[in-house]
C-alpha positions as CSV (number, residue, x, y, z in Angstrom):
1,M,-62.0,78.0,111.1
2,S,-63.3,76.0,114.1
3,V,-66.1,73.5,113.8
4,P,-69.0,74.0,116.2
5,R,-69.7,71.2,118.7
6,P,-72.3,68.5,117.8
7,V,-75.8,69.8,118.1
8,D,-78.0,68.5,120.9
9,R,-81.5,69.4,119.6
10,T,-83.1,68.4,122.9
11,R,-81.5,71.5,124.5
12,R,-82.6,74.0,121.9
13,A,-85.7,75.1,123.9
14,G,-83.5,75.8,126.9
15,R,-81.0,77.8,124.9
16,R,-83.9,79.7,123.3
17,A,-85.3,80.7,126.6
18,V,-81.9,81.7,128.0
19,G,-81.1,83.7,124.8
20,R,-84.4,85.6,125.0
21,A,-83.9,86.4,128.7
22,L,-80.5,87.8,127.9
23,A,-81.8,89.8,125.0
24,A,-84.5,91.2,127.3
25,L,-81.9,92.3,129.8
26,L,-79.8,93.9,127.1
27,F,-82.9,95.5,125.7
28,L,-83.7,97.2,129.0
29,S,-80.1,98.4,129.3
30,A,-80.3,99.9,125.8
31,V,-83.6,101.6,126.7
32,G,-82.0,103.3,129.7
33,A,-79.2,104.7,127.5
34,A,-81.6,106.4,125.1
35,S,-81.7,110.2,125.4
36,P,-84.9,112.3,125.1
37,A,-83.6,113.7,121.8
38,Q,-83.8,110.1,120.4
39,A,-87.4,109.5,121.4
40,V,-89.6,108.0,118.7
41,P,-92.2,110.4,117.2
42,E,-95.6,110.0,118.8
43,T,-97.5,108.9,115.7
44,P,-96.9,105.4,114.4
45,L,-97.2,106.8,110.9
46,H,-93.6,107.9,111.3
47,H,-92.5,104.5,112.6
48,I,-93.1,102.5,109.4
49,V,-90.3,100.1,108.2
50,P,-89.6,100.0,105.3
51,A,-90.1,103.8,104.9
52,P,-93.1,104.5,102.6
53,V,-92.9,106.7,99.5
54,K,-95.3,109.3,101.0
55,V,-97.0,109.6,104.4
56,T,-99.7,112.3,105.1
57,P,-100.9,112.4,108.8
58,K,-104.3,113.7,109.7
59,P,-103.9,115.3,113.1
60,G,-106.8,114.8,115.5
61,V,-108.2,111.8,113.5
62,T,-108.1,108.2,114.8
63,Y,-109.8,105.0,114.2
64,T,-110.3,102.3,116.9
65,L,-110.9,98.6,116.2
66,A,-114.0,97.4,118.1
67,A,-115.6,94.0,118.9
68,D,-118.0,94.5,116.0
69,T,-115.3,95.4,113.4
70,R,-115.6,93.5,110.2
71,I,-113.0,93.0,107.4
72,H,-114.5,93.7,103.9
73,T,-112.7,92.3,100.9
74,H,-113.0,93.0,97.2
75,P,-116.1,91.3,95.8
76,G,-115.3,88.3,93.7
77,S,-111.6,88.2,94.5
78,R,-110.5,85.0,96.2
79,E,-107.0,86.4,96.6
80,A,-108.3,89.5,98.4
81,R,-110.3,87.3,100.7
82,Q,-107.1,85.3,101.5
83,V,-105.4,88.6,102.5
84,G,-108.3,89.5,104.7
85,E,-108.2,86.1,106.4
86,Y,-104.5,86.5,106.9
87,L,-105.1,89.9,108.6
88,A,-107.8,88.5,110.8
89,G,-105.5,85.7,111.8
90,V,-102.9,88.2,112.9
91,L,-105.4,90.3,114.9
92,R,-107.7,87.8,116.5
93,P,-105.4,86.3,119.2
94,S,-104.4,89.6,120.7
95,T,-107.7,91.5,120.4
96,G,-110.1,88.7,121.1
97,Y,-112.4,90.0,118.4
98,R,-114.2,87.8,115.9
99,L,-113.3,90.1,112.9
100,P,-115.4,88.3,110.4
101,V,-114.2,88.4,106.8
102,A,-116.7,88.8,103.9
103,P,-116.8,90.2,100.4
104,G,-118.1,93.7,100.1
105,A,-117.3,97.4,100.3
106,S,-118.0,99.6,103.3
107,G,-116.8,102.9,104.7
108,H,-116.7,101.3,108.1
109,G,-114.3,98.7,109.5
110,I,-111.4,97.5,107.4
111,S,-111.7,97.3,103.6
112,L,-109.3,95.6,101.2
113,L,-110.1,96.7,97.7
114,L,-108.6,96.1,94.2
115,T,-110.0,99.3,92.7
116,G,-109.3,103.0,93.1
117,A,-105.6,102.9,93.9
118,D,-103.3,105.6,92.7
119,P,-101.7,104.3,89.4
120,R,-98.3,104.9,90.9
121,V,-98.7,101.9,93.2
122,G,-97.8,99.5,90.4
123,D,-98.0,95.7,91.0
124,E,-96.9,95.6,94.6
125,G,-97.7,98.9,96.0
126,Y,-100.7,100.1,97.9
127,Q,-102.7,103.1,99.1
128,L,-103.8,103.2,102.8
129,D,-106.3,105.6,104.2
130,V,-107.4,105.9,107.9
131,T,-110.4,108.0,108.8
132,H,-112.5,108.1,111.9
133,R,-114.9,105.7,110.2
134,G,-112.4,103.0,109.1
135,V,-109.4,101.8,107.3
136,V,-109.2,101.3,103.5
137,I,-106.3,99.6,101.7
138,R,-106.4,99.9,97.9
139,A,-104.1,98.1,95.5
140,R,-104.0,96.7,92.0
141,T,-103.0,93.2,93.1
142,A,-103.4,91.0,96.2
143,A,-99.6,91.4,96.7
144,G,-100.2,95.1,97.1
145,L,-103.0,94.5,99.5
146,F,-100.7,92.2,101.5
147,A,-98.0,94.9,101.6
148,G,-100.6,97.4,102.8
149,V,-101.6,95.0,105.6
150,Q,-98.0,94.9,106.8
151,T,-98.0,98.7,107.1
152,F,-101.4,98.7,108.9
153,R,-100.0,96.2,111.5
154,Q,-97.3,98.7,112.4
155,L,-99.9,101.5,113.0
156,L,-101.5,99.4,115.8
157,P,-100.1,99.1,119.3
158,A,-97.1,96.7,119.5
159,K,-99.0,94.3,121.7
160,V,-101.3,93.5,118.8
161,E,-98.5,91.1,117.8
162,S,-99.0,89.0,120.9
163,A,-100.3,85.4,120.6
164,S,-102.5,85.8,123.7
165,R,-105.4,88.2,124.4
166,Q,-104.3,91.7,125.5
167,R,-106.1,94.8,126.8
168,G,-107.0,97.5,124.1
169,P,-107.8,100.1,122.9
170,W,-106.7,99.2,119.4
171,T,-106.4,102.7,118.0
172,V,-104.6,103.8,114.8
173,P,-103.7,107.4,113.7
174,G,-105.6,109.1,110.9
175,G,-103.7,109.7,107.7
176,S,-102.8,108.2,104.4
177,V,-99.9,106.3,102.9
178,L,-98.9,106.0,99.3
179,D,-96.3,103.3,98.8
180,H,-94.6,101.1,96.2
181,P,-91.2,99.3,96.0
182,R,-87.9,100.5,94.6
183,Y,-86.8,97.0,93.4
184,A,-88.6,94.0,92.1
185,H,-86.3,91.5,94.0
186,R,-86.3,91.9,97.8
187,G,-84.8,88.7,99.1
188,A,-83.8,86.8,102.1
189,M,-81.7,83.6,101.9
190,L,-81.7,80.8,104.5
191,D,-79.1,78.1,104.5
192,V,-80.7,74.9,105.6
193,A,-77.8,72.7,104.4
194,R,-75.1,73.5,107.0
195,H,-77.7,73.0,109.7
196,F,-81.1,71.6,108.9
197,F,-84.2,73.6,109.9
198,S,-87.6,72.1,110.2
199,V,-90.7,73.0,108.2
200,A,-92.1,74.9,111.2
201,E,-88.8,76.8,111.7
202,V,-88.7,77.9,108.0
203,K,-92.4,78.9,108.2
204,R,-91.6,81.0,111.2
205,Y,-88.9,82.8,109.2
206,I,-91.2,83.3,106.3
207,D,-93.7,85.0,108.6
208,Q,-91.0,87.3,110.0
209,I,-89.5,88.4,106.7
210,A,-93.0,88.9,105.1
211,Q,-93.6,91.7,107.7
212,Y,-90.9,93.8,106.0
213,K,-92.2,93.3,102.4
214,I,-89.6,90.7,101.4
215,N,-90.9,88.9,98.3
216,R,-88.2,86.2,97.7
217,L,-87.0,83.4,99.9
218,H,-83.9,81.8,98.6
219,L,-83.4,78.3,100.2
220,H,-79.9,77.0,100.1
221,L,-80.8,73.3,99.9
222,T,-77.6,71.5,99.2
223,D,-74.0,71.8,100.3
224,D,-71.0,69.7,101.4
225,Q,-72.7,69.1,104.8
226,G,-76.1,68.0,103.7
227,W,-78.6,67.5,100.9
228,R,-82.0,68.7,102.1
229,L,-84.6,68.0,99.3
230,E,-85.9,64.6,98.3
231,I,-85.0,63.7,94.7
232,K,-87.0,60.6,93.9
233,S,-84.7,59.5,91.0
234,W,-81.7,59.7,93.3
235,P,-83.0,58.7,96.7
236,R,-79.6,58.3,98.5
237,L,-79.1,62.1,98.2
238,T,-81.3,62.5,101.3
239,E,-81.2,59.0,102.8
240,H,-77.4,59.2,103.1
241,G,-76.4,62.8,102.1
242,G,-79.1,64.3,104.3
243,S,-78.2,62.3,107.4
244,T,-75.8,64.8,109.1
245,E,-74.9,68.5,109.4
246,V,-72.2,70.7,110.7
247,G,-70.9,69.4,114.0
248,G,-72.3,65.9,113.4
249,G,-76.0,66.3,114.2
250,A,-78.8,64.2,112.8
251,G,-79.4,66.4,109.8
252,G,-82.7,66.0,108.0
253,Y,-84.4,66.7,104.8
254,Y,-87.7,67.8,103.2
255,T,-89.9,65.3,101.4
256,Q,-91.3,66.6,98.2
257,E,-94.6,67.0,99.9
258,Q,-93.1,69.1,102.7
259,Y,-91.2,71.3,100.2
260,R,-94.5,71.9,98.3
261,D,-96.1,72.9,101.6
262,L,-93.3,75.4,102.2
263,V,-93.6,76.8,98.7
264,A,-97.4,77.2,99.1
265,Y,-97.0,78.7,102.6
266,A,-94.5,81.3,101.2
267,A,-96.9,82.0,98.3
268,S,-99.7,82.7,100.8
269,R,-97.4,85.5,102.1
270,H,-96.7,86.6,98.5
271,I,-93.1,85.3,98.7
272,E,-91.6,83.4,95.8
273,V,-89.3,80.5,96.8
274,I,-86.0,80.2,94.9
275,P,-84.4,76.8,95.5
276,E,-80.6,76.5,95.3
277,I,-78.8,73.4,94.1
278,D,-75.2,74.4,94.5
279,L,-73.0,73.2,91.6
280,P,-70.3,72.0,90.6
281,G,-68.6,72.7,94.0
282,H,-70.2,72.4,97.5
283,T,-71.3,68.9,96.5
284,N,-69.7,66.6,99.0
285,A,-73.1,65.3,100.2
286,A,-74.0,64.2,96.7
287,L,-70.5,62.8,96.1
288,A,-70.7,60.8,99.3
289,S,-74.2,59.5,98.3
290,Y,-73.2,58.2,94.8
291,A,-69.7,57.0,94.1
292,E,-70.3,57.2,90.3
293,L,-70.4,61.0,90.5
294,N,-66.7,61.0,91.5
295,C,-64.0,60.9,88.9
296,D,-62.3,58.0,90.6
297,G,-65.5,56.2,91.4
298,V,-64.9,56.3,95.1
299,A,-67.4,58.0,97.4
300,P,-65.8,60.3,100.0
301,P,-67.0,60.2,103.7
302,L,-69.8,62.6,104.8
303,Y,-68.5,66.0,105.9
304,T,-69.4,67.9,109.0
305,G,-66.9,70.7,109.0
306,I,-67.2,74.3,107.6
307,E,-64.3,74.6,105.2
308,V,-65.2,75.3,101.6
309,G,-63.9,74.7,98.1
310,F,-62.7,71.1,98.2
311,S,-65.4,69.3,96.4
312,S,-66.5,69.1,92.7
313,L,-68.7,67.0,90.5
314,C,-66.7,65.2,87.8
315,I,-66.9,67.5,84.8
316,D,-66.1,64.9,82.1
317,K,-68.5,62.1,83.0
318,D,-71.8,61.8,81.2
319,I,-73.5,60.6,84.4
320,T,-72.8,64.0,85.9
321,Y,-75.1,65.7,83.5
322,E,-77.7,62.9,83.7
323,F,-77.7,63.5,87.5
324,V,-78.0,67.3,87.1
325,D,-80.8,67.0,84.5
326,D,-82.8,64.7,86.8
327,V,-82.3,67.0,89.8
328,L,-83.3,70.1,87.9
329,R,-86.3,68.4,86.4
330,E,-87.7,67.4,89.8
331,V,-86.9,70.7,91.4
332,A,-88.5,72.6,88.6
333,A,-91.6,70.5,88.8
334,L,-91.9,71.3,92.5
335,T,-91.3,75.0,92.2
336,P,-93.9,77.2,90.5
337,G,-91.6,80.3,90.7
338,R,-89.5,81.4,87.7
339,Y,-86.0,80.8,89.1
340,I,-83.6,78.0,90.1
341,H,-80.3,79.0,91.7
342,I,-77.4,76.8,90.6
343,G,-74.8,78.2,93.0
344,G,-71.5,78.2,91.1
345,D,-69.4,79.7,93.9
346,E,-66.1,78.6,95.4
347,A,-65.5,75.8,93.0
348,L,-61.8,76.0,93.9
349,V,-60.7,72.6,92.7
350,T,-62.4,73.0,89.3
351,T,-60.2,74.6,86.6
352,D,-61.7,77.6,84.7
353,P,-61.9,75.7,81.4
354,D,-63.8,72.8,83.2
355,Y,-66.0,75.3,85.0
356,V,-67.0,76.9,81.7
357,K,-67.6,73.5,80.1
358,F,-69.8,72.5,83.0
359,M,-71.9,75.7,82.9
360,D,-72.2,75.5,79.1
361,K,-74.0,72.1,79.6
362,V,-75.9,73.0,82.8
363,L,-77.4,76.4,81.9
364,P,-79.3,75.0,78.9
365,L,-80.8,72.3,81.3
366,V,-82.2,75.0,83.5
367,A,-83.9,76.6,80.5
368,K,-85.0,73.1,79.3
369,H,-87.1,72.8,82.4
370,G,-88.7,76.2,82.0
371,K,-86.7,78.2,84.6
372,T,-84.3,81.1,84.7
373,A,-80.9,80.5,86.2
374,V,-79.6,82.5,89.1
375,G,-76.0,82.0,90.2
376,W,-73.4,83.4,92.6
377,H,-71.5,86.0,90.6
378,E,-68.5,83.7,89.9
379,F,-70.6,82.0,87.2
380,V,-70.4,85.1,84.9
381,K,-67.0,83.9,83.9
382,A,-68.8,81.2,81.8
383,D,-70.5,84.1,79.8
384,P,-74.0,83.0,80.6
385,P,-77.0,84.3,78.6
386,A,-78.4,87.7,79.3
387,S,-81.5,86.2,80.9
388,T,-79.5,84.7,83.8
389,V,-79.2,86.6,87.1
390,P,-75.8,87.0,88.8
391,Q,-75.9,87.4,92.6
392,F,-73.0,89.5,93.7
393,W,-71.6,88.6,97.1
394,G,-68.1,90.2,96.9
395,T,-66.3,92.1,99.6
396,K,-65.1,94.9,97.3
397,T,-67.0,97.4,95.2
398,V,-65.0,96.6,92.0
399,A,-66.4,93.7,90.0
400,P,-65.6,94.1,86.3
401,D,-66.9,90.6,85.4
402,V,-70.3,91.5,86.9
403,V,-70.3,94.9,85.1
404,A,-69.5,93.0,81.8
405,A,-72.4,90.7,82.4
406,A,-74.7,93.7,83.0
407,K,-73.6,95.1,79.6
408,R,-74.6,91.9,78.0
409,G,-78.1,92.4,79.5
410,S,-78.1,90.6,82.8
411,R,-79.7,92.2,85.9
412,V,-77.9,91.8,89.2
413,V,-79.0,90.9,92.7
414,L,-76.7,92.6,95.3
415,S,-75.7,90.7,98.5
416,P,-72.3,92.2,99.4
417,A,-70.9,90.1,102.2
418,T,-69.6,93.2,104.1
419,K,-73.2,94.6,104.2
420,A,-75.9,92.0,103.6
421,Y,-74.5,88.8,105.1
422,L,-76.6,88.3,108.2
423,D,-74.2,85.6,109.6
424,M,-71.4,88.1,110.1
425,K,-70.8,89.0,113.8
426,Y,-72.1,92.4,115.0
427,D,-68.9,93.0,116.9
428,E,-66.0,91.1,118.6
429,N,-68.4,90.1,121.5
430,T,-70.9,88.3,119.3
431,K,-71.0,84.6,120.2
432,L,-72.7,83.4,117.0
433,G,-71.6,83.9,113.4
434,L,-68.3,84.3,111.5
435,K,-66.2,87.4,110.8
436,W,-64.3,86.7,107.6
437,A,-66.1,89.6,105.9
438,G,-65.7,91.8,108.9
439,Y,-68.1,92.9,111.7
440,T,-71.5,94.2,110.5
441,D,-73.7,96.2,112.9
442,V,-77.0,97.7,111.9
443,E,-75.6,101.0,110.5
444,D,-73.2,99.0,108.3
445,A,-76.0,96.9,107.0
446,Y,-78.1,100.0,106.3
447,D,-75.7,102.6,105.1
448,W,-75.1,101.7,101.4
449,N,-76.9,102.4,98.1
450,P,-77.6,99.3,96.0
451,G,-78.0,101.5,93.0
452,A,-74.4,102.9,93.3
453,F,-72.5,100.2,95.2
454,V,-70.6,98.4,92.5
455,E,-68.4,100.7,90.5
456,D,-69.5,101.2,86.9
457,L,-72.6,99.1,87.4
458,P,-75.6,101.1,86.2
459,A,-78.5,101.6,88.6
460,S,-80.8,100.2,85.9
461,A,-78.9,96.9,86.0
462,V,-79.7,96.2,89.7
463,L,-82.6,93.8,90.0
464,G,-82.7,94.1,93.8
465,V,-81.1,93.1,97.1
466,E,-80.9,89.9,99.2
467,A,-79.8,89.2,102.7
468,P,-78.2,85.8,103.0
469,L,-78.0,84.0,106.3
470,W,-75.5,81.1,106.4
471,T,-75.8,78.7,109.3
472,E,-72.4,77.2,110.1
473,T,-72.9,78.4,113.7
474,L,-76.7,78.6,113.9
475,T,-78.9,75.7,115.0
476,D,-82.4,76.9,115.8
477,S,-84.9,79.7,115.2
478,A,-83.7,81.7,118.2
479,E,-80.2,81.9,116.8
480,V,-81.5,82.7,113.3
481,E,-83.5,85.6,114.8
482,H,-80.6,86.9,116.8
483,M,-78.5,87.3,113.6
484,A,-81.4,88.5,111.3
485,F,-82.9,91.1,113.6
486,P,-82.5,94.0,113.5
487,R,-80.3,93.8,110.3
488,L,-82.8,92.2,108.0
489,P,-85.2,95.1,108.2
490,A,-82.3,97.4,107.2
491,I,-81.7,95.4,104.0
492,A,-85.5,95.2,103.4
493,E,-85.7,99.0,103.5
494,L,-82.9,99.3,100.9
495,G,-84.9,97.0,98.7
496,W,-88.3,98.7,99.2
497,S,-87.9,102.4,100.0
498,P,-87.0,105.2,97.6
499,W,-83.4,106.3,98.0
500,E,-84.4,109.8,99.0
501,T,-85.9,108.5,102.2
502,H,-82.5,107.0,103.2
503,D,-81.4,108.5,106.5
504,W,-79.6,106.6,109.2
505,A,-80.6,109.0,112.0
506,K,-84.3,108.6,111.2
507,F,-84.1,104.9,110.4
508,R,-82.6,104.0,113.8
509,V,-85.5,105.7,115.5
510,R,-88.1,104.0,113.3
511,L,-86.2,100.7,113.9
512,A,-86.4,101.2,117.7
513,A,-90.2,101.2,117.4
514,Q,-90.0,97.6,116.1
515,G,-88.4,96.4,119.3
516,P,-91.6,96.1,121.3
517,R,-93.3,94.3,118.4
518,W,-90.5,91.7,118.4
519,Q,-90.8,91.3,122.1
520,A,-94.6,90.7,121.7
521,Q,-93.8,88.1,119.0
522,G,-91.1,86.4,121.0
523,V,-88.4,87.3,118.5
524,N,-84.9,86.8,120.0
525,F,-83.4,90.0,118.4
526,Y,-80.1,91.6,119.1
527,P,-80.5,94.9,121.0
528,S,-77.8,96.8,119.1
529,P,-76.5,99.8,121.1
530,Q,-76.7,101.8,117.9
531,V,-80.5,101.9,118.2
532,P,-82.4,104.0,120.8
533,W,-84.8,101.1,121.8
534,K,-88.1,102.1,123.3
């Protein structure tokens, strides 16, 4: 595979502007191709992505936000107040309204309440009702209120997503929505190791995925090309190992304080961060930083290419496990979530007996530091405990090792590369991305059932889905957005919506209604010709 040219970060803004201009031109072209039969239904209640469990329109009823609209939050709930402040922060720039947020209940304005929801909403669902007097979102938890807020945003005109003041009216259709997720794990993965992404860029992606009810952000923090998280007990991991990236750019890393800030920011969007420290392969950045981690005691040079499978920690050295223990201890202390991802993929120069030996020592270290291990599905050959979570990324639907792990009690996250890898090219004309798993346009990403994808894997063994975005060829937010949108919402719908709502013909129309919202937000999306953009 070819290596991208070195990154000139000073030119990113220019590339972003050019990319968005091109996307806009393609967008207009796609609009012209849409036929009247493909027109989006008039009511935004039918535009919602992911598709809700139940939508009941109330014809002839509308509610309009006004300059004196207030946001009422559940009395005594700090978390409900935080959701209210988040909603106000979304709406104030475009409407120009004050939208004060205060505890209390009212039949007027917008109310976010933690009582009275249908029991079926569970821990992350919600009930939304729009009358002529106001909007009421009910849930059992703040996470449910937050999910309801994302739906409410989609009922407003698309220009509500603008960062500058726009002309109203800000009218939403009357009706009700009852909604709750299909799967507990609805993830997106961002590779910050191949190319480094700043705190601001990661926060931008967090905001984008939160709109589609994603609740896990898997950060791929270490690889051959860079180590991106400060480890105080092993400082050269970032000082040296974080100093470059694919193509030879400057690289970068997150201090522990910056990482805590990212975790807190994600939590404010009800997203749990899952950090990945890839082991025992994909470790050249670590091996280059500390010679003693190599079997021969010689540190290799830093690596800026994109080949895989050539590196491995030394399985038989005690210092290897001292190193892993220290890293996991610090990462666990920084991460309030329940999981640490230990990679385990493409350890091609590690023999199977050595791989099993390594995992037999490392998996207990994850548990020692109070976390549950997630790993790419190769690690099931080490017969991990039932509590661990295999992440399937294969290109085939037959995976007997994963099925065997499920029989032992493990629940599986599905990220098939042919469906869920957002770095795969859309078609032969796509400039970014790779194609080793094939081309993946929006229909390919959408048209599969996680509950019946892997042969002989019971639906009950599926914990959820995740959309990985590897960044060998991606250098900034505009390029990330071009590959993630519109495919990420397709994967998000598979994770959230009940299978009986699955319908490509209807989804493509609902997806088309998201285009103007992304334009208002400045999202550099790919205007796939498969979608009848409005």
